[in-house]
C-alpha positions in Angstrom: 1.4 -1.8 15.5 4.8 -3.4 15.9 6.7 -4.6 12.8 10.4 -5.2 13.1 12.2 -6.5 10.1 15.7 -8.1 10.3 18.0 -10.6 8.6 19.3 -8.6 5.7 22.9 -8.7 4.6 25.4 -9.2 1.8 25.1 -12.5 -0.1 26.6 -13.9 -3.3 24.4 -14.6 -6.3 22.8 -18.0 -5.8 22.9 -17.7 -2.1 20.2 -17.6 0.5 18.9 -15.4 3.3 16.0 -15.5 5.7 14.3 -12.3 6.7 12.2 -12.0 9.8 9.3 -9.7 10.7 8.6 -9.7 14.4 5.1 -8.5 15.3 2.4 -9.1 17.9 0.0 -12.1 18.3 -2.9 -9.8 17.7 -1.6 -8.6 14.4 -0.9 -12.2 13.2 -4.3 -13.3 14.3 -6.3 -10.7 12.4 -4.2 -9.0 9.7 -2.0 -9.9 6.7 1.7 -9.5 6.7 3.3 -8.5 3.4 6.9 -8.1 2.3 7.8 -5.3 -0.1 11.1 -4.2 -1.4 12.6 -1.0 -2.9 15.6 -1.1 -5.1 17.8 2.1 -5.5 16.0 4.6 -7.7 12.8 2.4 -8.0 9.4 2.3 -6.4 8.2 -0.1 -3.8 7.5 -3.6 -5.2 5.3 -6.2 -3.6 7.2 -9.5 -2.9 4.9 -11.8 -0.9 2.1 -11.8 1.6 0.6 -14.2 4.1 -2.9 -13.6 5.4 -4.1 -14.3 8.9 -5.6 -17.6 7.7 -2.3 -18.7 6.2 -2.9 -18.1 2.5 0.0 -16.9 0.6 0.8 -15.0 -2.6 4.0 -14.2 -4.4 5.2 -11.8 -7.1 6.1 -13.6 -10.3 9.7 -12.5 -10.0 10.2 -14.5 -6.8 7.9 -17.5 -7.3 9.8 -20.8 -6.8 12.7 -19.0 -5.1 11.1 -17.2 -2.0 8.9 -18.8 0.6 6.8 -16.9 3.2 5.9 -18.6 6.4 4.8 -17.7 10.0 5.7 -19.0 13.5 2.7 -18.3 15.7 4.7 -19.2 18.8 7.3 -16.5 18.0 4.8 -14.0 16.5 7.1 -13.8 13.5 6.8 -14.0 9.7 9.7 -15.2 7.7 10.8 -14.7 4.1 13.1 -17.5 3.0 15.0 -16.3 -0.1 16.9 -18.8 -2.1 18.7 -18.6 -5.4 19.2 -14.9 -4.9 20.0 -12.7 -7.9 21.6 -9.3 -8.1 18.2 -7.9 -9.1 16.9 -8.9 -5.7 19.1 -6.2 -4.1 16.8 -3.8 -2.3 15.6 -2.7 1.1 13.0 -5.1 2.3 10.1 -4.0 4.4 7.3 -5.8 6.1 3.9 -4.1 6.3 0.3 -4.7 7.3 -3.1 -3.1 6.8 -5.6 -1.8 9.3 -8.5 -3.9 7.7 -9.0 -7.1 9.6 -9.0 -10.4 7.7 -7.8 -8.7 4.5 -6.9 -11.5 2.1 -3.5 -11.6 0.4 -3.8 -11.3 -3.3 -1.9 -9.8 -6.3 -3.9 -6.6 -5.9 -2.5 -6.1 -2.4 1.1 -6.7 -3.6 0.5 -4.2 -6.4 -0.7 -1.4 -4.1 1.9 -0.7 -1.4 0.5 2.7 -0.8 -2.7 1.1 0.6 -0.7 -0.6 3.4 -1.1 1.3 6.7 1.8 0.2 8.8 5.4 -0.3 7.9 8.4 -1.5 9.7 11.9 -0.2 9.2 13.6 -1.9 6.3 16.4 -4.3 6.2 19.0 -4.1 3.3 19.6 -7.1 1.1 22.6 -6.9 -1.2 23.3 -9.6 -3.7 26.7 -9.2 -5.2 29.9 -11.1 -5.9 
């Protein structure tokens, strides 16, 4: 399963970044894509998820600031991050599961250990 995250970088508080997760058409058609993040010294935290039917879910900490979307022509899932805060600093990973048609819900975000496939992370640093 191909999952390639990119788009991280250094941004000032209040700024924006867009992360990308490149995958395959097959994965997008049948499996959810979730974003998780891991701050220094912390465990992995669920950020957002988009299911194969387009339903989305967000962690409370990013609601209203982050938007997950997908481009089926490019086989890519995006995470648009606005109004970034220093506490958003983390390595961001995209991940998927081996169960087809798994819905995105808060339980999925809360159980990163249940995800079966992970891409390499991309570092987001929010600092002035």
